[in-house]
N, C-alpha and C positions, 0 to 999 in steps of 0.2 A: 065548632071543629063544638060539638054537641059530647058529655060524658064520658059515652059507651063510647062511641070514637077512641079519647086517647088513651078509656082503658082498652084497648082491642090492641092498637097502633104501643101499647108503653108491657102486654104482654106479650105479641111481636121485635122485637126489641128486648127484652127478658132471652126469650129463646131465644133471638140470634149468638145474643151477649156466651151464653151457656151450652151454641155447641153443640145441642141436639137429645145431651143429662137434663136429668133433674136434678132437683136444687138438692140434692140430697148426694145424686152420683155427682156433683161437682162439687159440695163440700168435704166428699171421703179423696178426691181430689187433689185434693187444697191440698190433705192431710198428709195423705201420701207428699205428695210434694216437698214439703213441711219439711218429713223429718230424713227426708234425703238430702238434702239440703243440712234440718244439726250430723248425720251419719256424712258426711263431704269439706265438710268445716273440724268433728272432733278427728277426724284422720289429718286434712292439713295442721291439723296444732298437733299431733302426734312426729308430723313425721319434721318442723320447723322445727320442733323441742330436741329428733336424735340431732338433726343438725347444728344446733347449737351448741349440744353437748361435746360432738364434733371438733367443734371449730374449738371450744373451749382447752378440748382435750389437749391437739393440735398450738397454743397456743401458750399453753400452763406449763409443755411439754421442749419448746422452742425458746423458754425463759428459763426454764428453771436445767 
């Protein structure tokens, strides 16, 4: 297999992996997905904190 054939095959594999997006579009999509993950984690942390505070209040009430 010549270098030219290997380059063509690599290019086709890259295009397939990107799902028709340009490399720039793929980077933007990945960045948006990371931002969504950060927001979801922050929401989960806030919800868990709220639950913990309610549990602590219930425990304090039952003990005293």
